[in-house]
Each structure stands twice: as structure tokens, then as C-alpha cells.
N, C-alpha and C positions, 0 to 999 in steps of 0.2 A: 712396332716390333714384329719381326718375322723370324721364324725358325729356319735353319738350314735344311736343304733337301737335295736329293739326287733326281735328275731328270734323264730319262732314256731318250736317245736319239737313234732312229733307224734310217740308214741310207746305204745304198749300194750293197744290199744283202748283208750288212754288218750292223752290229749294235755298239753304241758308244754311251758312256755315262758322262753327265755334265753336273758338276758340283755348283750348287747355288748357295752362297754363304749366308749366314744369319745377318739380320740388321737390327739396329737399336737394342742390342742386348739380348737378342733371341738365342735360343738354345742351338748348339751344334748337333749334327746328325752323327750317330755312332756307326762304326763300320758294320756292326752286326745288323743294325736297322737297314743300312744301305743294301747289305747282302740279301736280307729277307725281302726287301722291296723289289729288287731286280729279279730274284728267283720267283716271286709271286706273279710276275708277268711272263713267266716261261722262258726267260733268257738264260742260256747256258753260258756261264762265265768261263772263258778260256784263259784269261790272264788275270788271276786273282792278285798277283803282285802289283800289276798296274793300278788296279782298283785301290789296293791298300796304300800305294804311294800317293795316289790322288787324294785320298781321304786324309793322309798324314800331312801332306803339303798344301792342302786346301786349294787344289788346282781348279780354276774355273773353266779351263779349256776342256774340250771333249777328249775323252780317253777311250781307246778301243778296248772293249772287254770281251767281244765275241766276234770271231772271224766269219762265222756263218750263221746268219739269223734271218729267217724269212718271215718274221712276225710283222703284223701290221701296227700302225699307230693306234693308240687307245686314248679315250677322252678323259677329261677331268672327272674325278669320282668323289661322291659325298657319302660318309658313313655317319650314323646317328646313334645316340644313346638316350634312352628314355628312363627317367627316374622311376623308382618303384611306386611312388604315389601318383604317377602320370601327370605331374605338375610342371616338369621341365624337360626340354629336349636340347641336348648338346650335339652340335655337328662338327666334324672335322673333315677337311678336304685334302685329297691326294692329287698331286699335279698330274697333268696329262703327259704323254710323250711329246717330243718336240713338234710333231705334226698333228697332235690330237686337238679336239675341240674343247673349248671352255664352256663351263656351265653358265647359263644366264639366270637371272632372277626367276623367270618363269619355270625354268628347268628345276630349280631348287624347290620351289613351291609345289610343283607337280610331284617331285620325289617325296616330299613330306606327305602330301595327300595320299600317295599310293600306300603309305604306311598307316593311314587312318588319322593322321595328324591334321586337324582342320581348324583348331581354335588357338588363339594367342600367338600366331606366327609373327615373328618380329621382322617387319620390312626393313627396319634400320640395320639389324644384324646382317640381313641378306645383302643389302646395298653396301654395307661396310666391307663384306668379303668381295663382292663383285668389283668394287672400285679400288680395293687394295688387298689383293689376294695373299693371304698368309696361310701356308699349308701346315698341316699337323698342329694347328692352333685351335683350341676349342672355342666355338661360338655358341652362346646360348641363343638358340634360334627360335624357340617357342616357349611361352610360359602360360600355365593355366592361372586362373584367378581363384585364390583360396576363399572359402566362405568367410564372410564377416560375421563373427559371433555376436549375437545380440545379448540382451539380458532381460530377466524378468522385471516387471514393475515391482517396486518396493516402497515401503513407507518408512520414513525416518520420524520417530516420535521424539519430541523435545521434552519428555518428562519420564519419570520412572514408571515403567510398565510392569514391574515385578512387585506385586503387593506383599509378597512374603519375604522381602529383603530384610535380613536380620542385622542387628547392630554389629559394628566391628569390634573386635578384641584389640585393644591398644597394646603397644609393645610392653608396657609394664604389667599386662595381664588384666587390667580393668576393662570394663565394657563402656564404650562411648555411647551414652544415652543422650548426649546433647546434639549430636549430628547424625540422626537416624536416616534422614532422607527417604522416609517411607511415605510421607504425605506430600503430594505435589501441589503446591499453591501456585495459582496463576493470577496475573493482573489483566485488566482490560487491554486488548491489543496484543497480548503475548502470542507468539507463534507456537502452535500446538503440534502440528505434524506437517510434513512435506511429502508429496507424492513424486517419486522419481518414475516417470513414465517408462513403459516397456519399450525396448528397442528390438524390433523383429529380426534385425540382422539382414544379411543378404546371401542368397545361395551362391556357391562357387561353380566353376566349370573347369574340367581338366582339358588337356590338349586334344583329347579325342572328342570333345564337345559334349561330354557327359556331365550332367548337373550334379553338384555336390550339395545336398540339402543341409539346412540348419535345423537345430532342434526346435520343437514347439515352445513358444514363449508364454509364460503365465502372466496374466494381467492382474491388476489390483485396483481397488477403489477406496477413496476416503469415505468412511462411514462415521457419522457423527450425530449428536443429539442437539438439544436446545442450547442457547447461549453461545453458539459457535457460528462464525462467519467464514464462508468459502471465498477464496481469492478469485479475481476476475478470470484468471487463466485456468482455474480449477485444480491447481496443484498444491495449494496450501490452505490450512484452516487456522483461524485465530479465535481466541477467547473474546467474547463480548462483555464479560463481567469479571469481577474479582471472585475467586472461588477455588475449588479443588478439582483437578482433572484426574481422570482414571481411564483405563482401557478395560472394557467389559465385553467379552465375546467379540472382539475385533471392532467394537464401537467406541469412539472417543466421547466421553461424558464429562461435562463441566457442571458442577453444582456450586451454587453460591454458598459459602461457608458462614456459619453463625459465629461471630467473634465476640467473646466475652473478655473485655479488657481489665477485669477485676476478678475477685473471688466470686464463686457461686455461694451466696449467703442470703441474708435477709434483704440485701439491696437488689438482688436479681430474682429471688425466688427460684422455684424449680424450672428446669429448662427441658422442653420437648421440641425437637427439630428434625425435619425429614432428611436433611443433608448432613454435613460434617459440622462438628462443634469444636472450636478451638478456645480453650480457657487459658488466658494469660496468667491468672492467679491460681488459687487452690479451690477445691470443692470441700466445703465445710460439712461437719457432721450433721446428719439428718436431712440433707438435701438430695434431690434426684436430678440426674441428667440423662435424658434419653435422646439417641440420635439414630437416624436411619443409616448414616454413614459412619465415619470415624469420630472418635473423641480423643482430643489431645489436650492434656493438662500439663501446663508448664510447672505448676507447683506440686502440692501433695493432694492426695485424696484421703479424707478422714473417714469417719463412719457414715459414708454416703452410699447411695444406690446409683450405679452407672450401668446403662444398658445400651450397647452399640450394635448396629447391623454390620459394621465393619470392624476395624481394629481399635484397641484402646492403648494409648501411650501415656504413661504417667512419668514425667521426667524426674520428679523428686520422690517418687515412691508412694506406697499405699500404707496408711496407718489406720487400719479398720476399726480399732477400738471394740472389736467383737460385735460390731453392729453393721448394718448395711450389707450390700452385695455388689460385686463387680462381675458383669457378664458381657460377652461379646461373641459375634460370629467369626470375626477375624482374629488375628494374633493379639496377645496381651503382652506389652512390654513395659516394665516398671523398674525403677532403681532398686526397690526392695518391696517385699510384701510382708506385712506384720499384722497379726491379729485380725485377719480378714478372710472373707469367703470370696473365692474367685472361680469363675467357670467360663471356659472358652471352647468354641468349636474348632479352634486352630491350635497354635502352639503358645507356650508361655516362655518368655525370656526375662530373667530377673537376676539381681545381684545376690538376693538372699530370701529365704522363706522361713518365717519364725511364727510359731503358734497360729498357723493358718490352715484353712481347708482349700486346697487347690485342685481343680479338675480341668483336664485338657484332653480333647479328642486326639490330638497329635502328641508332640513331645513337650517335656518340661526341661528347660536348660537353666542351670544356676551356675554360670561359668565366670563370674567376676573373680578377681584375684583371690578374694577370701570368701568366695561363694559358699553358702551352707544352707542345709535344710535341717531344722530342729524343731521338735515339739509340734510337728505338723502332720497332716494327712494329705498326701499328694497322689493323685490318680492320673494316669496318662494312657491313652490308647496306643501310643508308640513307646518311646523310651523316656526314662528320667535320668538326667545327667547332671552331676553336681561335683564341686570340689570336695565338699565334706557333707556327710549325712549323719545325723544324730549328734549327741554331745556327751561330754564326760559326766555331766550331771544326770544323764539317763532320761532326759525329757522324752516322753512317748512320741515316737516318730514312726509313721506307717507309709510305706511306698507301695503303690499298686500299679502294675502295667499289664498291657495285653488285651484290654478290652475298653471300648468306649465307656467312660464313667457313667453316662446316662443309662447305658445298657446294663452295667454292673449294678446300679441302683435298682433298676427294674428287675434284674435277676434276684436280688436279695428280697425285694418286695414280693415277687411271685413265690419265693420259697416260704415266706411267712404266710401268705394267703393260702397256699396249698395245705400247710399244716393246720391253719385255722379252719378251713372248709372241711378237711378230713375229720377234724375233731367234732365239728358240729354235726356232721353226718353220723358219726359213731354215737354221739350223745342221743340222737333221735331214734336210733335203732331200738333200744329198750321200750320206748314209748309206743312205737309202731307194733312191736311184738306183743305188748300188753293188750292193746286194742284188738289185735288179731286173735289172741287167745280168748278174749271176752266174746267176740263174735262167733268163734268156733264152738263155744259152749252153748250156743243157741239163744243167747240174749241179744237184745236189740239196743243199739246206741240211741240215746235221746238226741234231740236236735243240737244241743250245746256241745256234746262230745263229738257228734258227727262233724260239726263245723270246725272244731279244734283239730280233729284228725285230718280233715281236708286241708287245713292250713299247714299242718306239719308235712303232709305228703307233697304239697305244692312247693314248700320251702326246700324239701329234700331234692325235688326234681330240679329246681333252680341251682341248688348247690352242686349237684352232680354235673350239670351242663357247664357251670362256671369252672368247676374243678378240672373237667376234661380240657377246656380251652386253656386254662392256666398251665396245666401240665404240658400241653403241646408247645406253648410259648417258652416255658421253662426249659424243656428238653432241647429246643432249638438254640436257645442262648447258651445252654450248658455245652452243646456241641461246638458252638463258636468259641467258647472258652478253651475247650480241649484242643482246637485246631489253630488257635491264634499263633502267629509267628512274628519274628523280627522285633520282639519286645525284650528290653533288657534294662537293667539298672547299672549305670556306669559311675564309678567313684574315682575321681582323678587325684585324690589325696588320701582321705581317711574316712572310714565308716566305723561307728562305735557300737559296742554291744547293746542289745535291746531293741535295735531297729527291726521292725517287721517288714519283710518283703513279700509281696504277693505277685506272682506272675500267672495270669490266667486263673486256673482253679487251685493252684498250689501256693502254700504259704511257708515261710521260713523265717526264723528269728535269728539274727546275728548273735553268735556266742562270744566271738573274740574280735578285738579291734583289728582291722585290716587296712591295707593301703594299696592304692593303684589297682583296683579290682573291679570286675564287672560280674553281674549275676544274670543268668539267663536260663531258660527252660530247655533241657535236653533229655530225650529219652524218658519223659515222664517225671523228671525231678528238676529241682533248682540246683544249678551248679555254679561255682565261682571259678574265675580264671583271670589272667592278666588282661588289662585294658587293650582292646584292639581297635583298629580304625573302623 
């Protein structure tokens, strides 16, 4: 395909125009373009009508357009356009006059070089033009190489790396305690993680020969502990045992899990294990289970003692019988908590809390469809969230938020110790004053009274030192209580009168039944308002 064009012919001191028609569907030349082309070469058109007639009738013969023209022949011409990103050069060629010279491949390359274009020059495009000249047709005559973008190395883990994953709320509002997916069990030979190696990419180069750099790539490495095997090519790790896998500070850890296929009772005795413990049955009253990792109980926990370095999951709930204790450093998740003492350094997620004492450093959520807290003491460093709090029967219910329960217990203990130590010091003052008066009267104390006075003075000194230390710690905790933020009590359905709410150092007793309300500390007081996200 070639576009139409006008070629100038100079002879005998005159100028002629020659119309070259388009081929293979090429575009025709407009009269205005022909006029501009002729004028651009300095030809004075004497017979515009002849030119117009030539263009209209597509006459291929030479048409006289200037009776007096002393111009010389001119050569073929190349014009170029360089893209803004310097990655592409497009060339168009203008025909020579009938006696002008044609550009050769070397001339074209030399012309590009003169513009600084030295990279990505297309020999094919140049030869295409030289062998089949098409004027006013764009030729992509040079291309830069764009950089090949690499990627960071990354690791794909084939297990849950989020130990705080919470149970899902089902469409009917109930909590799915059966499919928690918070404990990652692995079998021998299971793929644990795959390393996708880094690709450094490749720098690019523009048509001026300037390098286009790629960004620096971050590498990664598979870090793992015992019971794990590395593949021959170093890109995958596999478990060598049956157990539990977790990610701790970027390191893949596999621990062999202690599996109890029955109840924890007289047949098993107490259990102490450094890894994870999975109990298929229940934990009967009076027994102890201690684990360095997680404890998972498929049945119920009665009045037992459970202590876990990780999380505790009780699929069928805790029925404490007012005995035993449940404590863990990770989250505690249970179907229900009844007549039990619970303490966790993480959060609590349960369907109901009844007649229990619950402490959590983070949040306590009771968000089953009929989730309630009644007749219980619940303390949380973060927030307490429940469908219902309290009961129509007025069972004593106390909710405390805003400080770590352990710190609050310490705060209360210090308060009592300060009062006790102050009272002891005050009681000793009259004794010291009496001995002082006795000595001032000129009398001497016998050895027995002197020993007693020395003992009292030493005790006072110890009490004063202790009182000073306790007051400093108490004041620091008190300040923490005053400045604690982001703590609230959220009720998604109903809260009954008689419920006591404590936020930091402030307490409030609910007087009237309320619905869909939250309580939080603002401007030094506890205020209520609608539930917000």
C-alpha cells in the first residue's frame, strides 16, 4: 500500500507537477497538501487551475505549473517523530524532484545518528522503504527496549499464618465453633511452604542508548525449625512428622502434637506437654492439662485446670462447676462459659457467659445469636461486646474495661496495701511519742524497752520505704487508668438494670433497660450512645 503524492519536475527553466496515484488502497493526496508541498520548495504556481484540474482528474502526466523556475533538483527527504518516552521513532519520507537523489540505507542511518538515535534502529524497516518506497507513510524505524520488571522473592505458606483468626458468624447469627481453622495440623510429607525466587528483571534502553533501570528487588529465604525437610532445589519445605505448624517471627515451626483420643480422666491422668494437646473427648472435673502450645478440646471442660502457652479452644463449652481455672496466653474460644474462672492474655470469643469470672487483656466477644452475659464479672483491656448483658432477674453482673485485668487487680491490691501500711505507721506513732517523752524526762530505757523501741523504729522505716514504693506504682497505674482509650461496652440487643459498668477509673450502674447501645468514657464520664462501627 502506498499513498498518492505530487512530484516536481524541473526542465527548461520551468516547473511541472506529476501526480503519482495511490496503490493497494493507499490514501489520495489533498489539493491543499499538494499546494503546500509545492510552495515549500519555493515554486511560484502560475497556473493554479491546471494544478486543480490535475488533482481532480488524477492526471499522471506532467502539468506545467510555473513558466519561469530556476530552482535546482532536490533529494529525497526524511522527517522523524520521537515519542515522549524516547522508546519509538517514526519516520516519513518525502519524494525527491524528478532529478533528485534517493536516500540509501546508509543515508537513513546517518540521519538517525545525527539526531542522537543510536539504539534499536530497525534494519528491516529501512530495507522495506528502500526496496518499496512509500511516501508520506509512517515507518517505525527504531524501538527502544522497555525494562523487564522483575519481582521480589516471596513465600507461599500452605497453612494458616494468622493465629488470631476468629470464628465465623453464620448467616443465622450463630458462631461456627466446629470449623475454626485456627490450628494447622500437618501430616508427614505435607508441603508447608514454597519459595518463589526473586526475578531481578532486566534494564531497558531507549533509542538514545540511555539505560532505563529497574527497581531493586528484595530477596527472601525459607527459615524453619526441627521436623522439617528442605527440597533438593531449596524452594520448598515439608513436614517430617505429624503435628502442628505455625509461623513465629518468620520461622516455620512444626511441633508434634499430643493427641488424646478419649476423655482426660482417671484413664489418662493429668497431662503436661511442651507442644500442642488435642483432646478428642472431654476434660473431667479435677484434672489438669498443661501445654506449651495450644489446647483443643472437642468435648466439654468441667471443673478442671487448663493452662496453655497458646490458645484454648473448647468446642462444646466450659462447665466449670465453680472449680478449677482456665488460663492461656493466646485466645480463648468456647461454645459457652458457665460457672468458671477464665483468664487470657488475648481475647475471648464465646456464645454465652453465665455465673463466671472472665479476664481478657484484649476483647471479650459474646456474639452468638442469643449471646448473653449474666451473673458474671467480665474484665477486658479492650472492649466487651455482647448481644445481651444482665437479666430480668437482676443477677449481679459487672463489666470492666479499659485496663489489663492483671493491672487492675494489682491496682486494687496496692490500694489496700497503702491503707494498711499507713494505718500501721499511724498506730506506731503514739508508741514512739511515749518513749520519746520518757527519754526527755531524763530517764533511761532498760534493755528490754530499748530492744522493743529499736524493733518499732526499724518496722516504721521498712513500712515507710514500702509505702513510698507502693504509692509510686499506684500513681502510675492510676494515671494509666485515667488515660486509657478505645475501651467501651457494646450491647447489640439489650442491657438490663443493675449491671455495673466500669471504664478505667469510672463506674456506672445501669438504671433503665436499654437496647442497641454502647457505653464509653468521654470528657471524664461514662456516656451512652447508639452502637457504632
